[in-house]
N, C-alpha and C positions, 0 to 999 in steps of 0.2 A: 880362348881364341876371340880376337876382336872382329868387329864387323868389317873393318878395312881389308883384312886379310882374305876374306871370302869373295872379294871381286864384286861387291854388290853394286846395283845401279844406284846412282844417286837421285835420278827421277822416279818419283812415285808412280806406280801404274796398278790397274786392278788385278794384274796377274800375280802381285805379291801380297795379296790379302791373307792367304793361309800363313805365311811366314810371320805376319804380324799377330795373328791369332796365337801361333805357337809361343812367340816371344811374350806376349801378355800372360800365357798361363804360367810362365817361369819367373817372371819379374814384375815388380809393381808398375802401375800405370805412370807413364811419364808424360810431361807436358809436351815434349817434342817427339813424335813418333820415330822409332829407329828406322834406318834405311832396309828396305826389303831385300831379301836374297834373290839371286837370278833363278835358282833351281830350288825347288821344295825339298825338304829332307826326306829321307827314306820313310820315316814314320808316317807322313802324310800320303806317301805313294801308296802305302798298303791300305789306307782308309779312304782312298779315292773313290767317288761314286758317280752317279749321274750328274750331280750338280757341277763337279769339276770338269768332267768331260765336256759338258756344254761350254764351259769357259775356254776349253782348249780349242775347240773347233770354231767357235764365234770369233768375229774380229775384235781385237782387244778394245777398239774405241767404242764398241757397242755393248761390251760386257757390263759396264756400270748402268747403263740404261735397262738392260735385260734384268739384272739383279733387282734394280729398284722396282721394276714392275713385278717381279715375283715376290718380293717382299711386301709390296703393298697389297697384292691379292691375297697373300697368306694373313696378313694382318686384318684385313677386311672380314675375310670368313671367320677368322678367330674371335673377332669382336661381336659378330653376329650371333655365334653359338655359345659363347663362354662370357664375354665381358658384359654385356646387357646393361651397362650403366656407365658410371663414372670412369671404369678402367678402359672403356672403349675410348672415352673422350680424351684421357691422358695419352693413349697410345697414339691416337690419330694426330693429336697436337704435336706430340714429340716427332712423329714422322714427317708431318707437314712442315715443321719448323727446321728440319735438318735435311738439305738436299744432299750434303756431303758429310755425313756424320764422321766423328773423329775415330770411331771404331770401325771395325769390319762389319759388313752387312750380316754375315753369319753369326758373329758373336752378338750382334743386335737382336737377331731373332731368338737366340737362346736365353739372352738376358731378360727379354720381355716374357717369355714363357715362364721362366722361374719367378718373375715378380708377381705373375697372375696366380702361380700355384701357392705362393706364400700369402697372397692376399685372401685366398679362399680356405687357407688352414684354420680350422677351429670353427667353421661354419656348420650349420645343420647338415647332416648327412642327407636328409630328404630334398632339401632345395638350398641353392645357393643364390642369396638374394643380393641385390645391389645395396650400397651404403643407404641408410635411411636419410630422406631429404629433411632439411630443417623444417620444424614445425611451423606451419603458417600462422600468422598472427589472426586472433579471432576478429571477426567482423564487429564494428561498433554496435552497441546495443541500440535497439530501436525504442523509442518513446512516443507516447501519444502527445501530440502537439495542438489538440483542439481543432476545431472547425468553425465555419461561418455558415449560417443558413443561407440557402440559395434566395437569390432576389425574388421578390414576390410572396415570400412566406409570411403568413399573417403574423408570426411571432417576431418577424425581423425588426419592425419599427414599433413593437408594441410598447406603449407607455401606459402607467398607472393613472387612471382617472382621478380627478379631485376628490377628497373625501366627501361624503354626503353632508349636506348643510342641515343636519338634524341636531339642533342644540340639546335634545333630550338624550341622545346617545354620545356621551363623552368618553365612554370607555373604549379598550381595544375592540377592534372588529376585523373580520376578514376583508381582503382586497382581491380583485381578480388577477389570475395568473395564467400566462399563455403556456399551455403544455402542447407538445406535439402529439399526434395520435400515437397509440400504443405501438402499432407496427414501425412507424418511423423511429420512435424512440429505441425500440430493441435493435432495430438495424444500425443505429449510430452507436451502439455499445463498443467502446474501443477495444482493438485487439491487442494492444500493447499497454503496459503500465505507464503512468505519468512519470515524468522526470522528478527525481528525489534529490534536490540540491543539498549538498553538504555532506550527506550519510548514505551510503549504499548498503552497508552490512550492519545490521542491528542484532545483537544478541543480548541475552538476559541473565541476571545474576542468580545464581543458585546458592543457597545457604541453608544447610540442613539444620544447623543450631545457630540462628542469628543471634548476636549479642547486642544489648542496648548501648546506645551512644548518648550524645549530649541530651537531646530532647525529641519527642516525636517518634513516629514509626509504629510498627506493630509486627507480631510474629508472621502475618500474612505477607505484608509488603516489605519486611525487613527494616532494618535500622540504619540507613545510610547516614553517615556523618556529614557535617556540613562541608567538609573538604570534597567528599564524594559527590554531594549535591552540586557544588560550584562546578566539578569536573563534568557532570552530566550535561551542563549547558555549553561546554566547550565542544562545539560541533566538529566531528572528524569523520573521515571516510569509513572507518570501522569503530563501532562504539559497543560497549557493554553497560547496560544500565539496570537498576532495579526497576521492576515492572510487575509487582505483585507475585504471587505464586512462587515464592522463594524457596519453598520446601517441596518435597515429592518428586517423582519421576517426571511428570508432565502436569500441565494445568489441569485442575479439577480431580487429581488422583493424590489423595493423601497430602493436601496442601492448605486445607481450610477451603471453604467454598467446594466441597466435594461432590462430585457428580458420578452417577453409576456409569460403568464401563460401556454398557450398551448405548447410552446417550453420547458418550465421548466419541464412540466410532461412527455414530451417525453425524455428529457435528464436524468431525474431521473430514467426511465424505463431501461436505458442502463446499463446492468450489466457485460458485457465482455470487449471487446476491443473498444477503442475510437481512431479514427483518426481525428485530429482536425487542423485547420488552421484558419487564419483571413486575412481580407483585409479591411483597413480602409483608408478613404480618396480617394476612388477609385485608389489606388496607384498601384495595380496589376491586372492582368487578371487571371481569374479562369482557373486552369489547372486540367484536369481529371486524375485520377489515371489509371495506366495502369497495365496489367499482374495480375490483381486481381482475385482471385479464387471465384467460385460461393459460397463456404462457407462463404468467407469474405463479399460478398455482401449481404448475408442474415443475417449474425450474427454480424459483426462488424458495428459500428456507425460512419458514416462520417458526420462531421459537419464543416460548414464554417460560421464564425461570420463576419458580416458586419455591418457597420454604415449606417445611412439613405442616406449620400451621395452615397455610393457605391451601396445600393439598387436602388436608382434612375438611376444610371448609367446603371445597369443591365436590368432594365425594359425598358429604351429608346433603349437599343441594342437588345432588344427581346429575351435576354437570360433567364430572369426569368419571370414566370408566376404565376397563382394562387396557383400552387401546392408547391410553395416554394422549388422546387429542381431543381438542374442543374446536370445532370448526377448522380453520386453516392452522391454528396454534398447535405445535407439538409442545406438550407440557413436560418440562425438565425439573425434576425436584432436586434442590440443592441441600446437602446435609453439611452439618458442622460449619455453621456460618461464621466467618471470621470476627464479626463485631456484634456487639449488643444493640447497636442503633440500626434500625431497619433503613434509614435513609442512607447511611454510610455502606450497608451491604449493597444496596442498589447501584452504587458507584462502581462495583466490580464489573458487572455486565455492561454497563453503560460505557465505561471507558477503556476496558480491556477485551473488547469483542475479538481483536485480532489475536489474542492468546487462546481464547476458547474456541475460535474458528481459524486455525492456522492456514488453511488453504483457500479461505474466501477472498475474493477479490473487492467487494464492496459491502457495506452494511448500512442500515438505516436503523437508528434507535428511536424508539418512542417511549415516553413514560407510560405507566400502567394506566393512568387516568384518561389517556388519549385514545381516540377512534381514527383509524387511518381510513380516509376516503378517497384517495387517489391512487392510481397503479404505481408501485414502487419504481418501475423503470421509467416512468414519466417524471418522477421526482428526481431520480438520478440524472436524467438528461437535462432537466432544467436548471438544477442547482450545482451540478458538478461537471458534466461533460461540456456543455454549452459554454460554462465559464473557464473551462481548462483548470479546475481547481481539484485538489485532493481532500480538502476539507470544507465543510459548509455547516453553519450554524446562523440561527436566527438572532438578532440583537434584541434587548429588552425594549418594550413598546414605549416606556416612559424614562428609564434611568440610563445613563450613559457613563456615569462616574463610579468608580470602585468605593470611594469614601461614601457617596450617598447610598450605595447599595448595602454597605455595611451597617449603616446607621438604620436603614429600613429593616434589615434583618434583626437588628437589636430590638427596635419597636414591636416587631411581629413575634419576638420571642422564638425566632427560628433555631437558636443555639445560645449557648452560655455567653453572655456578653463580655466577660473578662477574656474569654478565648478569642472572640472576634477582634477585640481591641489588641490583643497580643498579636495576632497575625497581620493586622493592618499596620501596627507600628513597626513590625518586622520588615514588611515590604517598604514602608517609607524610608527605612535606613538603606535599602538596598537601591533606592532611587524612584520609587513608584510616585507619580505625581498625579493631580487631578486631571481628568480629561479636559482638553482644549482643542481649539481649531488648529493648533500647531501639530497635532497628531494626524491630520488628514494626509493621505486618503483613508486612514483608519476611521471609521465612523462611530465607534463605540468601544468601551472597555468593559461592558457588562452584556454578556449573552443571555438569551432565554433557553436555558440548557436542557429544555424537556425533548428536544429533537436535535439529532446529530446525524449528519449525512457525511460519509467519508470513503476514501479508497484506503486499502490496506498496503500502502506502500512504506518504505522505511521513515520517511520524514514525518508522515502522518501518525504513524506507530510511536515514533519517538515523542511526538507532542503529546499523545494521549498518556503515555507512560509517565512522563514528567509531571503532567496534570494530576494524574492519579496520585503520585508521590507527594504532591502539595496537599491533596485532600486526605492523605493517609497521616501525613505529619501534623497538619493544622486541623481546621474544622471541615466538616463535610459540605459546606456552603461553597460549591464549586464555582459560583459567579464570582467570588472574591479572588480566587487564584488563577482564573482564566487569562486575564490580561498580562500578569506577570510572566508566565510561561510562554505566552505568544510573543511578547515583546523581546524577550531574551533570546528566543530562537530566530526571530526576524532580525535581530542586530548581527547575527552571525552568517545569515544566509539571505538569499533572495526569495524565501518561500512567503507565500501569502495564502490567505484563506478567504472563503466567500462568507461575509456577515450580511445576510439578506434581512429584508424587513419582516417584523414580527406579524404584520397582516398577511404576508405571503405564507407564513407558517400556518396561521389559522385557516388558510384556504385548504390545505390538504389533510388537516387533523382537526377534529372536534373535541374540544376539552369538556370533559364531564367532571361530575363531583365525586368525591371520595365516598367509599361505601357508607361510612358513618353517617355522612350527610343524607345520603339517599335513604337510608334506613330510619332516620329520626322520625319519631311520631308526628303526625300532622296536628297542629294547634286546633282546639275545639272550635274557635270562632272562624275558622277558615271556611266553615260550611255556609256561612252568611254570603261569602263572596262567590262561592261555586253555585249556589242556589239563591238568586236574587228574590226579593219579595214580589208577590203578584201585583198587578196594576191596581187592584182595589185599595191597596195601603196607601195609595197616593192621595185619596180622598181624605182619608184619616190623617194624613201628614199634614194637610192644610189646617185642620181643626184641632190636632193634637200634637203640638211640637214635641211632647215627650216621646212619642213613638217615632217621630222623625229622627230624633237624635240617636235612638237606639238602633234604628236600622242602618244608619249611615256610618257607623263606627267600623272603620277600616282595620285592617292589621297593622301592627307597629311599623312594619316596613313602608307602609303607604302613608302614614302620618309624619315620617321624618321630613319629607320635602315640603316644607310649609309654603313655599312659594306656588308650588303647584295646587296646593289646597285652596289658596286664595283665588287662583284662576278659576277653579270649579265653582267656588262660592259666587264669584261675580257673574259667571254664566248663568247661574241659576236666578240670580237678582234680576238680570237683564230679561230673562225668560218670563218672570212674574210681571215686569212692567210691560213687556209686550202683550201679556194677556190682559192687562187692564185696558188697553187701547181696543178690545174688541167690543163693538157695540151692543153685542149680545150678552156681555158679561153683567151678572147682577149680584 
């Protein structure tokens, strides 16, 4: 039966919605809706309810508006109690965008209910959650950007005074440094790390059985090939480099340079400032820090690394007991040292403190022969935070050129001359040139490496790792390899370090003598200087020149400056002449 034989109306009305629903249930959806019938079929008469009765008695012109209100109210309630999210947004959008939907209103309600049910299928039986929102992008990292001292601060316009005009003192000497009070320095400690240009993620190579390559290296530091060495200077966002401790589970545990587990736990718990030193071969005496604030005593970590020989010396001298503390220093005994040279062993804690203290933020390294006389927080504020630097080291007081430093090491027999020559020639082939004014603002190529102040951020850790690799591969004279590593990193990034004056370093550390010098027996003739002859000998000195020459004999050290001796002799001669002018002289 065709639709024309049913006598259907050609003009669509809201009274024919049920007929359209019936036709949609038995035939596919068409682009042009069929003409609705005048009377609903008997099947729908039996299912007639309250909804259709309202449509009968209401005016036909108002049926559409009435149905639209009912649908809107039902959809709004359903969204409040079931949708709770994007389902509600989609439903409201579809309703608001269709004032006259192509489907019937009743079919629209059923279709949306079915879509909501299908959306909730498979969700947790306990709760029906809305679809997860897109994960928000993390906020940009916060970095320490430095600060400027407030106007009127005494350290704001502080300048070094001219050196003293004392011609007798020609060697290195300390100069004044403007420190902030301890309380202010502690308050200025950065809450965020400094920016690390070039590299943000640094990991370390682990090799349980390292194999030897072309030349250089060790079982402790590994045997990186020349290609690996070149790759380590190719600065990237994420890097993996050799950095000592290549074997074992963690640094200090079965790696060489072994440390007891109880000490390792204490070292890992240090999260602020580390002050570290080392004595190997009982080469130095332990010197206690001075002028240290109570805050630093409670919060900073003071660690002294010693070998078994030094431990035995300390116990025999009754300085070390079961507490493993000597003053502020916590004594850490190192077993199974990786090198036979005590100086090379000392480079492990000197350059790799970030591996021994993985949670520390800042470190201050001082050689065993030095005595710290300024609070560590004042030093960090003056040379790191105020300069917005992550690495600070003093430059040599006299030498600025690597080639001059290498020759000085050879003259002083600091290491095998052939090894020093091989290292310098290798660097020359890589492009190392003598220091000149063309390298400004770099002020020196030679550091005085007995003090290192640094922040443990990725770029600073990378620098000390690569510096240690050069010490491990070539000679332990770290002054020779410093400039090479620095220049290679600075050529790839905008990282800079603070090289301050050596006289400023001598302001906060006092340099002492090694133990062998201090325990050297005093020469017998030194008693003549300590106990001068009585005044009676002066009379005999005029009549007996033999006695005069015997009492004036100084130590060899005082006879070396001949010019000073002439000055003293001339003064004595003038004194005798003045005595002759005395009228009472006979």
